[in-house]
Each structure stands twice: as structure tokens, then as C-alpha cells.
DOFIBA-820766 format. One record per residue (C-alpha): residue number from 0; residue in one letter; x negated, y negated, z. Coordinates in nm, 2 decimals, padded with zeros to 4 digits. Layout:
BEGIN
+-----+---------+--------+--------+--------+
| num | residuo |   east |  north |     up |
+-----+---------+--------+--------+--------+
| NUM |       A |      X |      Y |      Z |
...
+-----+---------+--------+--------+--------+
***
This chain:
BEGIN
+-----+---------+--------+--------+--------+
| num | residuo |   east |  north |     up |
+-----+---------+--------+--------+--------+
|   0 |       M | -10.70 | -05.88 |  16.19 |
|   1 |       S | -10.73 | -06.00 |  15.86 |
|   2 |       T | -11.09 | -06.11 |  15.70 |
|   3 |       S | -10.92 | -06.47 |  15.65 |
|   4 |       W | -10.78 | -06.50 |  16.00 |
|   5 |       K | -11.09 | -06.38 |  16.15 |
|   6 |       S | -11.29 | -06.66 |  15.96 |
|   7 |       Y | -11.04 | -06.92 |  16.06 |
|   8 |       L | -11.07 | -06.81 |  16.43 |
|   9 |       G | -11.43 | -06.88 |  16.43 |
|  10 |       L | -11.50 | -06.50 |  16.49 |
|  11 |       T | -11.81 | -06.32 |  16.40 |
|  12 |       E | -11.89 | -05.95 |  16.44 |
|  13 |       P | -12.10 | -05.95 |  16.75 |
|  14 |       S | -12.50 | -05.80 |  16.71 |
|  15 |       G | -12.46 | -05.61 |  17.02 |
|  16 |       D | -12.29 | -05.53 |  17.37 |
|  17 |       D | -12.47 | -05.81 |  17.51 |
|  18 |       A | -12.40 | -06.10 |  17.25 |
|  19 |       P | -12.39 | -06.40 |  17.41 |
|  20 |       L | -12.06 | -06.60 |  17.46 |
|  21 |       T | -12.02 | -06.88 |  17.18 |
|  22 |       A | -11.81 | -07.22 |  17.16 |
|  23 |       L | -11.47 | -07.24 |  17.00 |
|  24 |       P | -11.49 | -07.40 |  16.66 |
|  25 |       A | -11.36 | -07.72 |  16.56 |
|  26 |       S | -11.02 | -07.57 |  16.40 |
|  27 |       W | -10.93 | -07.44 |  16.73 |
|  28 |       Y | -10.89 | -07.81 |  16.84 |
|  29 |       T | -10.72 | -07.99 |  16.52 |
|  30 |       S | -10.52 | -07.72 |  16.38 |
|  31 |       P | -10.16 | -07.74 |  16.41 |
|  32 |       E | -10.11 | -07.38 |  16.36 |
|  33 |       M | -10.36 | -07.28 |  16.65 |
|  34 |       F | -10.12 | -07.49 |  16.85 |
|  35 |       E | -09.84 | -07.29 |  16.77 |
|  36 |       L | -10.03 | -07.00 |  16.82 |
|  37 |       E | -10.13 | -07.12 |  17.18 |
|  38 |       R | -09.77 | -07.21 |  17.27 |
|  39 |       R | -09.67 | -06.84 |  17.19 |
|  40 |       A | -09.96 | -06.63 |  17.34 |
|  41 |       I | -10.07 | -06.91 |  17.62 |
|  42 |       F | -09.77 | -07.11 |  17.75 |
|  43 |       S | -09.48 | -06.87 |  17.66 |
|  44 |       R | -09.63 | -06.60 |  17.91 |
|  45 |       K | -09.89 | -06.73 |  18.14 |
|  46 |       W | -09.82 | -06.86 |  18.50 |
|  47 |       L | -09.84 | -07.23 |  18.51 |
|  48 |       L | -09.91 | -07.42 |  18.80 |
|  49 |       T | -09.67 | -07.72 |  18.81 |
|  50 |       T | -09.65 | -07.90 |  19.16 |
|  51 |       H | -09.63 | -07.83 |  19.53 |
|  52 |       K | -09.31 | -07.76 |  19.76 |
|  53 |       L | -09.37 | -08.10 |  19.90 |
|  54 |       R | -09.20 | -08.26 |  19.59 |
|  55 |       L | -08.90 | -08.07 |  19.68 |
|  56 |       Q | -08.82 | -08.09 |  20.04 |
|  57 |       N | -08.42 | -08.18 |  20.06 |
|  58 |       T | -08.12 | -07.99 |  19.91 |
|  59 |       G | -08.09 | -08.12 |  19.55 |
|  60 |       D | -08.44 | -08.25 |  19.48 |
|  61 |       W | -08.54 | -08.18 |  19.13 |
|  62 |       L | -08.84 | -08.28 |  18.88 |
|  63 |       R | -08.82 | -08.24 |  18.51 |
|  64 |       F | -09.13 | -08.09 |  18.32 |
|  65 |       D | -09.28 | -08.07 |  17.96 |
|  66 |       I | -09.55 | -07.84 |  17.90 |
|  67 |       A | -09.65 | -07.75 |  17.52 |
|  68 |       G | -09.28 | -07.85 |  17.35 |
|  69 |       F | -09.08 | -07.65 |  17.67 |
|  70 |       G | -08.87 | -07.86 |  17.88 |
|  71 |       F | -08.76 | -07.73 |  18.24 |
|  72 |       I | -08.65 | -07.81 |  18.55 |
|  73 |       L | -08.73 | -07.75 |  18.91 |
|  74 |       V | -08.48 | -07.78 |  19.17 |
|  75 |       R | -08.41 | -07.68 |  19.56 |
|  76 |       D | -08.08 | -07.53 |  19.61 |
|  77 |       R | -07.85 | -07.53 |  19.89 |
|  78 |       E | -07.99 | -07.21 |  20.04 |
|  79 |       G | -08.35 | -07.36 |  20.04 |
|  80 |       N | -08.47 | -07.16 |  19.72 |
|  81 |       I | -08.67 | -07.34 |  19.46 |
|  82 |       N | -08.55 | -07.25 |  19.13 |
|  83 |       A | -08.65 | -07.33 |  18.75 |
|  84 |       F | -08.43 | -07.35 |  18.47 |
|  85 |       H | -08.51 | -07.44 |  18.11 |
|  86 |       N | -08.35 | -07.80 |  18.03 |
|  87 |       V | -08.09 | -07.69 |  17.80 |
|  88 |       C | -07.70 | -07.71 |  17.85 |
|  89 |       R | -07.57 | -07.35 |  17.73 |
|  90 |       H | -07.30 | -07.53 |  17.48 |
|  91 |       R | -07.55 | -07.76 |  17.25 |
|  92 |       A | -07.88 | -07.73 |  17.40 |
|  93 |       F | -07.86 | -08.12 |  17.49 |
|  94 |       P | -08.12 | -08.18 |  17.79 |
|  95 |       V | -07.94 | -08.13 |  18.14 |
|  96 |       V | -08.14 | -08.39 |  18.30 |
|  97 |       T | -08.33 | -08.69 |  18.08 |
|  98 |       E | -08.50 | -08.86 |  18.36 |
|  99 |       G | -08.82 | -08.74 |  18.54 |
| 100 |       E | -08.70 | -08.64 |  18.88 |
| 101 |       G | -08.39 | -08.71 |  19.12 |
| 102 |       T | -08.17 | -08.58 |  19.38 |
| 103 |       A | -07.82 | -08.42 |  19.26 |
| 104 |       R | -07.55 | -08.22 |  19.40 |
| 105 |       I | -07.45 | -08.09 |  19.06 |
| 106 |       F | -07.61 | -08.11 |  18.72 |
| 107 |       S | -07.36 | -08.23 |  18.44 |
| 108 |       C | -07.46 | -08.24 |  18.10 |
| 109 |       K | -07.40 | -08.58 |  17.94 |
| 110 |       Y | -07.29 | -08.43 |  17.59 |
| 111 |       H | -06.96 | -08.25 |  17.66 |
| 112 |       G | -06.95 | -08.25 |  18.05 |
| 113 |       W | -07.06 | -07.92 |  18.12 |
| 114 |       S | -07.19 | -07.90 |  18.48 |
| 115 |       Y | -07.39 | -07.66 |  18.69 |
| 116 |       G | -07.46 | -07.59 |  19.06 |
| 117 |       L | -07.82 | -07.62 |  19.20 |
| 118 |       N | -07.84 | -07.26 |  19.17 |
| 119 |       G | -07.79 | -07.28 |  18.77 |
| 120 |       K | -07.44 | -07.10 |  18.78 |
| 121 |       L | -07.17 | -07.26 |  18.52 |
| 122 |       A | -06.95 | -07.49 |  18.74 |
| 123 |       K | -06.72 | -07.67 |  18.47 |
| 124 |       A | -06.69 | -07.61 |  18.10 |
| 125 |       P | -06.43 | -07.84 |  17.96 |
| 126 |       G | -06.21 | -07.69 |  17.70 |
| 127 |       Y | -06.37 | -07.34 |  17.72 |
| 128 |       Q | -06.31 | -07.21 |  18.09 |
| 129 |       D | -05.93 | -07.15 |  18.02 |
| 130 |       L | -06.00 | -06.95 |  17.71 |
| 131 |       E | -05.96 | -06.59 |  17.69 |
| 132 |       G | -06.27 | -06.42 |  17.70 |
| 133 |       F | -06.50 | -06.70 |  17.80 |
| 134 |       D | -06.72 | -06.56 |  18.12 |
| 135 |       K | -06.87 | -06.85 |  18.32 |
| 136 |       A | -07.09 | -06.58 |  18.46 |
| 137 |       K | -07.24 | -06.55 |  18.17 |
| 138 |       N | -07.34 | -06.90 |  18.08 |
| 139 |       S | -07.55 | -07.03 |  18.35 |
| 140 |       L | -07.84 | -07.21 |  18.31 |
| 141 |       L | -08.15 | -06.99 |  18.14 |
| 142 |       P | -08.37 | -06.90 |  18.45 |
| 143 |       I | -08.72 | -06.94 |  18.46 |
| 144 |       H | -08.96 | -06.70 |  18.70 |
| 145 |       V | -09.10 | -06.92 |  19.00 |
| 146 |       H | -09.39 | -06.79 |  19.25 |
| 147 |       I | -09.46 | -07.02 |  19.53 |
| 148 |       D | -09.80 | -06.93 |  19.66 |
| 149 |       A | -09.91 | -06.91 |  20.02 |
| 150 |       N | -10.02 | -07.27 |  20.02 |
| 151 |       G | -09.70 | -07.39 |  19.87 |
| 152 |       F | -09.78 | -07.46 |  19.51 |
| 153 |       I | -09.52 | -07.35 |  19.27 |
| 154 |       W | -09.60 | -07.17 |  18.93 |
| 155 |       V | -09.35 | -07.07 |  18.66 |
| 156 |       N | -09.36 | -06.81 |  18.40 |
| 157 |       L | -09.13 | -06.88 |  18.08 |
| 158 |       D | -09.16 | -06.53 |  17.97 |
| 159 |       S | -08.77 | -06.46 |  17.93 |
| 160 |       K | -08.80 | -06.08 |  18.02 |
| 161 |       E | -08.66 | -05.98 |  18.38 |
| 162 |       T | -09.01 | -05.89 |  18.49 |
| 163 |       P | -09.28 | -06.10 |  18.36 |
| 164 |       E | -09.52 | -05.91 |  18.13 |
| 165 |       L | -09.81 | -06.07 |  18.32 |
| 166 |       S | -09.78 | -06.08 |  18.74 |
| 167 |       W | -09.91 | -06.37 |  18.91 |
| 168 |       E | -10.10 | -06.14 |  19.15 |
| 169 |       E | -10.26 | -05.99 |  18.83 |
| 170 |       E | -10.41 | -06.32 |  18.73 |
| 171 |       F | -10.47 | -06.52 |  19.06 |
| 172 |       K | -10.47 | -06.29 |  19.35 |
| 173 |       G | -10.66 | -06.42 |  19.63 |
| 174 |       I | -10.71 | -06.75 |  19.47 |
| 175 |       N | -10.50 | -06.93 |  19.74 |
| 176 |       L | -10.65 | -06.75 |  20.03 |
| 177 |       Q | -11.02 | -06.86 |  19.96 |
| 178 |       E | -11.23 | -06.92 |  20.28 |
| 179 |       R | -11.29 | -07.26 |  20.17 |
| 180 |       F | -10.93 | -07.36 |  20.19 |
| 181 |       Q | -10.94 | -07.28 |  20.56 |
| 182 |       D | -11.04 | -07.63 |  20.66 |
| 183 |       F | -10.71 | -07.76 |  20.50 |
| 184 |       N | -10.37 | -07.76 |  20.61 |
| 185 |       V | -10.14 | -07.84 |  20.35 |
| 186 |       K | -09.85 | -07.92 |  20.61 |
| 187 |       D | -10.09 | -08.18 |  20.72 |
| 188 |       Y | -10.03 | -08.38 |  20.39 |
| 189 |       T | -09.73 | -08.58 |  20.20 |
| 190 |       F | -09.69 | -08.67 |  19.86 |
| 191 |       D | -09.81 | -09.03 |  19.78 |
| 192 |       H | -09.79 | -09.13 |  19.42 |
| 193 |       S | -09.82 | -08.99 |  19.06 |
| 194 |       W | -09.95 | -09.15 |  18.73 |
| 195 |       D | -09.98 | -09.02 |  18.34 |
| 196 |       R | -10.24 | -09.13 |  18.12 |
| 197 |       E | -10.21 | -09.03 |  17.74 |
| 198 |       E | -10.52 | -08.88 |  17.53 |
| 199 |       A | -10.58 | -08.84 |  17.16 |
| 200 |       F | -10.73 | -08.50 |  17.24 |
| 201 |       N | -10.66 | -08.15 |  17.22 |
| 202 |       W | -10.57 | -08.00 |  17.57 |
| 203 |       K | -10.87 | -07.77 |  17.55 |
| 204 |       T | -11.12 | -08.07 |  17.53 |
| 205 |       L | -10.98 | -08.20 |  17.86 |
| 206 |       A | -11.03 | -07.86 |  17.99 |
| 207 |       N | -11.37 | -07.85 |  17.89 |
| 208 |       N | -11.45 | -08.17 |  18.05 |
| 209 |       Y | -11.35 | -08.09 |  18.36 |
| 210 |       N | -11.52 | -07.76 |  18.40 |
| 211 |       E | -11.85 | -07.93 |  18.26 |
| 212 |       G | -12.10 | -08.02 |  18.51 |
| 213 |       Y | -12.35 | -08.19 |  18.29 |
| 214 |       D | -12.20 | -08.50 |  18.25 |
| 215 |       T | -12.12 | -08.56 |  18.63 |
| 216 |       K | -12.39 | -08.79 |  18.72 |
| 217 |       A | -12.36 | -09.04 |  18.43 |
| 218 |       S | -12.00 | -09.01 |  18.37 |
| 219 |       H | -11.87 | -08.99 |  18.73 |
| 220 |       P | -12.11 | -09.22 |  18.94 |
| 221 |       D | -11.92 | -09.25 |  19.26 |
| 222 |       I | -11.89 | -08.88 |  19.29 |
| 223 |       P | -12.26 | -08.85 |  19.46 |
| 224 |       S | -12.09 | -09.04 |  19.76 |
| 225 |       L | -11.88 | -08.71 |  19.83 |
| 226 |       S | -12.15 | -08.45 |  19.74 |
| 227 |       V | -12.51 | -08.31 |  19.69 |
| 228 |       L | -12.49 | -08.28 |  19.30 |
| 229 |       S | -12.81 | -08.08 |  19.29 |
| 230 |       D | -12.61 | -07.78 |  19.48 |
| 231 |       Y | -12.30 | -07.81 |  19.23 |
| 232 |       T | -12.21 | -07.45 |  19.14 |
| 233 |       F | -11.90 | -07.26 |  19.00 |
| 234 |       D | -11.75 | -06.89 |  19.01 |
| 235 |       S | -11.53 | -06.77 |  18.73 |
| 236 |       K | -11.29 | -06.51 |  18.81 |
| 237 |       D | -10.98 | -06.39 |  18.61 |
| 238 |       G | -10.75 | -06.71 |  18.56 |
| 239 |       S | -10.97 | -06.92 |  18.77 |
| 240 |       I | -11.28 | -07.13 |  18.80 |
| 241 |       T | -11.38 | -07.26 |  19.15 |
| 242 |       H | -11.62 | -07.55 |  19.17 |
| 243 |       S | -11.84 | -07.57 |  19.46 |
| 244 |       I | -12.02 | -07.88 |  19.57 |
| 245 |       E | -12.23 | -07.92 |  19.90 |
| 246 |       A | -12.19 | -08.19 |  20.13 |
| 247 |       T | -12.42 | -08.33 |  20.39 |
| 248 |       P | -12.30 | -08.33 |  20.75 |
| 249 |       E | -12.24 | -08.69 |  20.73 |
| 250 |       Q | -12.02 | -08.67 |  20.45 |
| 251 |       I | -11.84 | -08.37 |  20.63 |
| 252 |       S | -11.77 | -08.57 |  20.94 |
| 253 |       G | -11.65 | -08.88 |  20.72 |
| 254 |       G | -11.37 | -08.66 |  20.54 |
| 255 |       L | -11.60 | -08.66 |  20.25 |
| 256 |       H | -11.60 | -08.31 |  20.15 |
| 257 |       L | -11.38 | -08.15 |  19.89 |
| 258 |       T | -11.29 | -07.84 |  19.69 |
| 259 |       S | -11.23 | -07.81 |  19.33 |
| 260 |       S | -11.05 | -07.55 |  19.14 |
| 261 |       Y | -10.95 | -07.50 |  18.79 |
| 262 |       Y | -10.63 | -07.28 |  18.74 |
| 263 |       F | -10.61 | -07.12 |  18.36 |
| 264 |       P | -10.44 | -07.21 |  18.15 |
| 265 |       N | -10.44 | -07.61 |  18.21 |
| 266 |       V | -10.44 | -07.73 |  18.58 |
| 267 |       S | -10.73 | -07.85 |  18.80 |
| 268 |       M | -10.72 | -07.95 |  19.19 |
| 269 |       V | -10.93 | -08.11 |  19.43 |
| 270 |       V | -10.88 | -08.11 |  19.80 |
| 271 |       S | -11.04 | -08.29 |  20.06 |
| 272 |       P | -10.96 | -08.37 |  20.41 |
| 273 |       N | -10.80 | -08.72 |  20.34 |
| 274 |       F | -10.60 | -08.61 |  20.02 |
| 275 |       F | -10.55 | -08.34 |  19.74 |
| 276 |       F | -10.44 | -08.41 |  19.37 |
| 277 |       I | -10.32 | -08.19 |  19.12 |
| 278 |       R | -10.43 | -08.29 |  18.77 |
| 279 |       R | -10.24 | -08.11 |  18.45 |
| 280 |       F | -10.37 | -08.12 |  18.12 |
| 281 |       V | -10.04 | -08.12 |  17.94 |
| 282 |       P | -10.04 | -08.02 |  17.54 |
| 283 |       M | -09.83 | -08.24 |  17.34 |
| 284 |       S | -09.97 | -08.15 |  16.97 |
| 285 |       A | -10.29 | -08.01 |  16.84 |
| 286 |       S | -10.45 | -08.36 |  16.86 |
| 287 |       T | -10.27 | -08.53 |  17.18 |
| 288 |       S | -10.23 | -08.44 |  17.55 |
| 289 |       V | -10.09 | -08.63 |  17.85 |
| 290 |       E | -10.29 | -08.61 |  18.18 |
| 291 |       R | -10.04 | -08.60 |  18.46 |
| 292 |       Y | -10.16 | -08.67 |  18.82 |
| 293 |       E | -10.02 | -08.60 |  19.14 |
| 294 |       V | -10.16 | -08.73 |  19.48 |
| 295 |       Y | -10.11 | -08.60 |  19.81 |
| 296 |       R | -10.24 | -08.81 |  20.10 |
| 297 |       S | -10.31 | -08.66 |  20.46 |
| 298 |       K | -10.09 | -08.80 |  20.75 |
| 299 |       S | -10.39 | -08.89 |  20.94 |
| 300 |       C | -10.58 | -09.08 |  20.66 |
| 301 |       T | -10.57 | -09.45 |  20.71 |
| 302 |       D | -10.46 | -09.69 |  20.45 |
| 303 |       E | -10.84 | -09.82 |  20.38 |
| 304 |       E | -10.97 | -09.47 |  20.35 |
| 305 |       F | -10.68 | -09.38 |  20.11 |
| 306 |       E | -10.73 | -09.67 |  19.87 |
| 307 |       V | -11.12 | -09.59 |  19.83 |
| 308 |       V | -11.08 | -09.25 |  19.74 |
| 309 |       K | -10.74 | -09.35 |  19.52 |
| 310 |       Q | -10.94 | -09.61 |  19.32 |
| 311 |       M | -11.25 | -09.41 |  19.28 |
| 312 |       Y | -11.05 | -09.07 |  19.13 |
| 313 |       K | -10.84 | -09.31 |  18.91 |
| 314 |       N | -11.14 | -09.44 |  18.76 |
| 315 |       L | -11.28 | -09.10 |  18.66 |
| 316 |       K | -11.31 | -09.06 |  18.28 |
| 317 |       G | -11.61 | -08.87 |  18.14 |
| 318 |       E | -11.74 | -08.81 |  17.81 |
| 319 |       L | -11.77 | -08.42 |  17.70 |
| 320 |       H | -12.13 | -08.36 |  17.65 |
| 321 |       P | -12.17 | -08.17 |  17.31 |
| 322 |       T | -12.40 | -07.89 |  17.46 |
| 323 |       T | -12.14 | -07.64 |  17.63 |
| 324 |       D | -12.22 | -07.49 |  17.97 |
| 325 |       R | -12.11 | -07.20 |  18.14 |
| 326 |       G | -11.77 | -07.32 |  18.28 |
| 327 |       P | -11.64 | -07.44 |  17.93 |
| 328 |       L | -11.78 | -07.13 |  17.78 |
| 329 |       Y | -11.59 | -06.92 |  18.04 |
| 330 |       F | -11.27 | -07.14 |  17.98 |
| 331 |       Q | -11.32 | -07.09 |  17.59 |
| 332 |       S | -11.37 | -06.70 |  17.61 |
| 333 |       V | -11.02 | -06.68 |  17.80 |
| 334 |       V | -10.84 | -06.87 |  17.54 |
| 335 |       R | -11.03 | -06.68 |  17.27 |
| 336 |       D | -10.92 | -06.32 |  17.39 |
| 337 |       I | -10.59 | -06.42 |  17.47 |
| 338 |       V | -10.53 | -06.57 |  17.16 |
| 339 |       T | -10.68 | -06.34 |  16.94 |
| 340 |       S | -10.54 | -06.01 |  17.11 |
| 341 |       F | -10.18 | -06.19 |  17.11 |
| 342 |       H | -10.22 | -06.26 |  16.71 |
| 343 |       K | -10.33 | -05.88 |  16.64 |
| 344 |       R | -09.96 | -05.79 |  16.83 |
| 345 |       E | -09.77 | -06.03 |  16.60 |
| 346 |       E | -09.97 | -05.88 |  16.30 |
| 347 |       E | -09.85 | -05.53 |  16.41 |
| 348 |       A | -09.51 | -05.67 |  16.45 |
| 349 |       G | -09.50 | -05.85 |  16.11 |
| 350 |       Q | -09.34 | -06.15 |  16.27 |
| 351 |       P | -09.44 | -06.42 |  16.56 |
| 352 |       I | -09.36 | -06.31 |  16.87 |
| 353 |       W | -09.20 | -06.59 |  17.12 |
| 354 |       P | -09.18 | -06.42 |  17.49 |
| 355 |       S | -08.99 | -06.74 |  17.61 |
| 356 |       R | -08.71 | -06.69 |  17.35 |
| 357 |       Q | -08.36 | -06.57 |  17.50 |
| 358 |       V | -08.23 | -06.26 |  17.36 |
| 359 |       L | -07.93 | -06.33 |  17.14 |
| 360 |       P | -07.60 | -06.22 |  17.30 |
| 361 |       A | -07.40 | -05.96 |  17.10 |
| 362 |       T | -07.09 | -06.21 |  17.15 |
| 363 |       A | -07.27 | -06.49 |  16.97 |
| 364 |       T | -07.13 | -06.62 |  16.62 |
| 365 |       T | -07.46 | -06.69 |  16.53 |
| 366 |       S | -07.63 | -06.49 |  16.32 |
| 367 |       Q | -07.99 | -06.33 |  16.41 |
| 368 |       D | -08.08 | -06.32 |  16.03 |
| 369 |       D | -07.99 | -06.69 |  15.99 |
| 370 |       I | -08.25 | -06.77 |  16.28 |
| 371 |       D | -08.51 | -06.56 |  16.16 |
| 372 |       F | -08.49 | -06.72 |  15.83 |
| 373 |       C | -08.50 | -07.05 |  15.96 |
| 374 |       A | -08.83 | -06.96 |  16.16 |
| 375 |       K | -08.99 | -06.85 |  15.86 |
| 376 |       L | -08.96 | -07.21 |  15.69 |
| 377 |       T | -09.18 | -07.39 |  15.96 |
| 378 |       T | -09.47 | -07.37 |  16.15 |
| 379 |       Q | -09.47 | -07.71 |  16.31 |
| 380 |       T | -09.33 | -07.81 |  16.63 |
| 381 |       P | -08.97 | -07.97 |  16.59 |
| 382 |       A | -08.86 | -08.27 |  16.73 |
| 383 |       N | -08.65 | -08.05 |  16.99 |
| 384 |       A | -08.94 | -07.82 |  17.08 |
| 385 |       D | -08.72 | -07.63 |  17.29 |
| 386 |       C | -08.47 | -07.47 |  17.02 |
| 387 |       G | -08.47 | -07.34 |  16.68 |
| 388 |       A | -08.76 | -07.27 |  16.46 |
| 389 |       S | -09.01 | -07.32 |  16.71 |
| 390 |       G | -08.89 | -07.02 |  16.92 |
| 391 |       G | -08.80 | -07.23 |  17.24 |
| 392 |       C | -08.58 | -07.09 |  17.51 |
| 393 |       C | -08.24 | -07.05 |  17.31 |
| 394 |       G | -08.39 | -06.94 |  17.01 |
| 395 |       G | -08.18 | -07.12 |  16.78 |
| 396 |       M | -07.83 | -07.01 |  16.91 |
| 397 |       A | -07.73 | -07.36 |  17.05 |
| 398 |       C | -07.86 | -07.56 |  16.76 |
| 399 |       G | -07.60 | -07.50 |  16.50 |
| 400 |       S | -07.28 | -07.60 |  16.41 |
| 401 |       S | -07.06 | -07.33 |  16.59 |
| 402 |       N | -06.79 | -07.43 |  16.81 |
| 403 |       E | -06.87 | -07.14 |  17.02 |
| 404 |       A | -07.11 | -07.17 |  17.35 |
| 405 |       L | -07.46 | -07.02 |  17.34 |
| 406 |       A | -07.38 | -06.70 |  17.49 |
| 407 |       Y | -07.00 | -06.70 |  17.45 |
+-----+---------+--------+--------+--------+
***
């Protein structure tokens, strides 16, 4: 790694094997170039926790997601499988869906009418399907890897390779089988509601805040009713940070005990007898993020009990204390290791590496040289971040003026 990049990344040579971890420098929270590197090194190749299968109970139920400029769809097909696809029509890269959620029998692009089954296969391509040499089987929606863990939570990986570089078990083995989850049965819950909150922060600031126990008493005065803060501890392992807060017998009998976990890179979860909620820190740019909440309610929880808990957690919003402790430092060390090692790979390759980019078909009329040339002209996230120079799923193959289909 070059000296200039070491300086920019805030790296210093360690004085020994036991050199302490240091906090990430401010540039990591403001730089558009760093944000683009994180898109490639983290969000293009790591497993991302998205939601729970309770939100996709019926055939055709679908949800749209946008994470760090990557748009995709989750849908339950007619065989009961939950599939994920890039939200990109194979003809002109127009979004297949534009609403946030719904139920569909088929996906139909509003641009030129290409339509796809719930399994992603191309059903109709007006003006193309009768052309000699056009293969519908090669023009399905671009798939995304899906993993559903033992508790029903849905994870995706945007790596375009047939087998992702990183396996889910490698990063999160056993995290869904923790002993503390034995007290909760997700089958006893139902999806209740969701809400979003826009923040003028880098996504890592939100992650730091969640994993820092220092500010809990001052910033979250409602939490003591749920736990004994003097016994607050956490444990970090691979891709997760588990928070442990001891509850009193009275709180346990009242259903006011909880488990809290952080799943790298950008999701936290709190589970209690009355509810559980998923909180995702969604990067939008180097300096903006959206907090997306999903709240699931126990079927046995009364309206009065649920309203108290719902309002308490909806009001939680603490300030990040300038002194970092073990939780944020562990999170930051994981970010640093992933980003710097990936940047070294890019230096060796002599170009940016986008794991999520699809391979250009041999029959495409778009030139790979033209795509590479365009990619070198910008380091910013374009308006259509799924395509073109941003290294999105189609790698620019569907964004030009060609009259050919993306994979035709």
C-alpha cells in the first residue's frame, strides 16, 4: 500500500504485537472516495441482514431494498422459495418495481413491458422474443444469493459469482443458535409496522452509537426500566457483537428483558418477549444515512403493553460520546481490516474491483473497453447507482444507447 494511502486511511505502523486498537480518523466518515471503497469492499461482498420471512408469507409478496446504492427485490415464489433479484430490467436497466412493497403475480417493467415470473425468469419481451437467436433463458432477472437462518431472518449477498467469496457460516456460524435466544420463539410474533428516519451522518457513526454503552444512562433514560445497566456487557466475534444486559426477576416476569445484537456491517436487533425489532443503518452517501426500523409484535402482547414499549424505543436517539470504548473500537477495526485488505487487492489488480458486477455476455454489443473507460472517469455515486461507472449489477451493460438486450 502506498505511503499516501496509508496516511489517508489513518494507518500508522504498530509499535509491537500488542499495539492498541485506534479509532478511525475523521476522513473515513466524510470522504466520497472512502464511501465508494466501502461499497466495493463491504456492501458488494458481505452478507447483509435484510428482514424476516414473516414479511413474505404469501405467494407473490415482495419487498424492495436499497443499500449503499444497490437496489434489489425479495419475493416469495409459487414454490414457497424466497428469491432475491437486482431491481433492474434486463432491457434498459429500468427499475422493475418502484414501490416499497406489494404482492404480484408477475413483475412487469413499465418502460417497454418486459415481464418476469416470481422466480425471475423472463416471461415476455415485446419485440424481442420472436427474434432469431434471442434466448429468453439468458435474460432472467439477475439473481442475488439468499440465506435464511434458523430463526427465519433473511440475508443476501451481492457477490455475482456462482458461489460467494464469503460464506454465511464463515461470518455468522452459531449466531442464530445462541442460548439466550432459547427464551423466544419467532413463530409467536407477527410483523406490526415499520418507519424510517433520515440522518445527516455517515453510516458508521450510527453503528458506533449503537455499540457504545457509555451514553446509555444519559441518552436513553427509558432503558433502566428494562435492565440493570451496571451489568451491561458485550462480546464480539467475527461478524457480530452481542450485547448482554441483566434483568431483574420482576422485569423478567413482566416481559421486560431483552437480547441485543449487532450484525456487521449495518444491522442491529433487539428481541424481547413482547416484541423484536430490526434496525438497519442504510448508507446513502458519505454523509447521509437512513435508519430503517421493522417492528414485530408478540401475538400474546396486549395493546397497552405494546404501546408503552413502542413509544419508548421510537424515542431513543443518543449522541455519540467522543471517547470510544470496546464496542465501537471492535466495529471500526473490522471495517479497517476489510477495507484496507480489499484496497490492497485493487492495487495489485490495478483497477477497482466490483464483486457485485455481472460478467459481460459474449453476445453483448456493448464494449467492455467502453465500460472500463467510463468507470475511470468518476469516483462518485451516480444517480442510477445500480449501473454504469458505479460498478452496479449490470456494470453499465444496460445503460447505453444499444438496441440490444443486456444479455442478448
